[in-house]
Structures are given as C-alpha cells and as structure tokens.
N, C-alpha and C positions, 0 to 999 in steps of 0.2 A: 350420524351427522357429525361433521367436524366442528370443533369450536372455532369461532372466528377470533383472530387476534385483534386486540385493540390497537388502533393506530394513534400514536401520540406525536406531539411536536418533537419530543425527545427521540423517538424511533425514526422520525423523518430526518433529524440531524445526523444520526448514525448512518442512515442510508446515504444521505448526501455526501458525507465525509468519505465513506467507503467508495462510492462511485467516482469521486474526484481522485482519490488515490489510485484506483484501478485505471483511470484515464491518464495517469502519469503526472498529475499535479503534485507538487512537492508538499511535504508535511508542513513546512513553514507557511506556504500559501494557504493551505487549509486552516492552519492556526489563525491566520489573519482574517480569513473569511468568516470563521466561527466566532471571532472576537475573544479568543483565549489569550491570557497573558503568559501562560506556562505551556510549553510544548508537550509536557507529560499529560496535561488535560486533553489535548487534541489527540494524542496517541490512543487514548481510551475510546475515542469515537471510531477509530478505524478497525476493521476486522480483516484478518488474513483470509483471503478466499483463494479458490483455485486460479483465478485470473491473476492475482498479484503473485502467487506462488510460481505460476508459469512464466510471468514476466521476469521475475528474479532469476529463475533458471536460465532463461534465454539470455539475459544480460551477462550472467556469469559465464555461460558457454561461449558467447561471442567474445568476451574479453580474453578468455583462456585460449581461444582459437588463434589469437594474434601472436601467441608465444610459441617458440620452438625450443624444446628442451632436449639437449644432448648430454651425454655423460660428461660431467665436469664443467659444463658451460650452459648458460641461459641466454637465448637470443630473443 
C-alpha cells in the first residue's frame, strides 16, 4: 500500500504557481498573486516541469528559425 502524501496549503501554493507558469503567466504576475515582495521568493514556488521545458525549447526554436545565417553575415 502506498503512503498518501499530506496536502497542505503550502503544497497547494506550489502547485498553483507551477500551473500558472506553465500556462504562460509571467513570474511577476505570479509574484503579485501570491503576495510576495521579492521575486526570488516567488521563484522558489515554481518547478521546472517537462511542460515549461518544452515551451522554452519551442520559443527558442521559433526565435532561431527567423534568422538566416550565412558565412560572414547574419540576416
């Protein structure tokens, strides 16, 4: 039998922050919603997941696809 995890208000805040970040909400907005005065406090509530990792990869690939690089010049 598996041990059940205890659900706390603290764990719900972590989950809420993570889901907001995964949905594209900015860290500054999450900071305001959680009532943090320091952005570093908010960053502790977010967790890197495969969703955010994939979104970052997609954003970088999209940005890089707009550039054409030739020997000696960048367009």
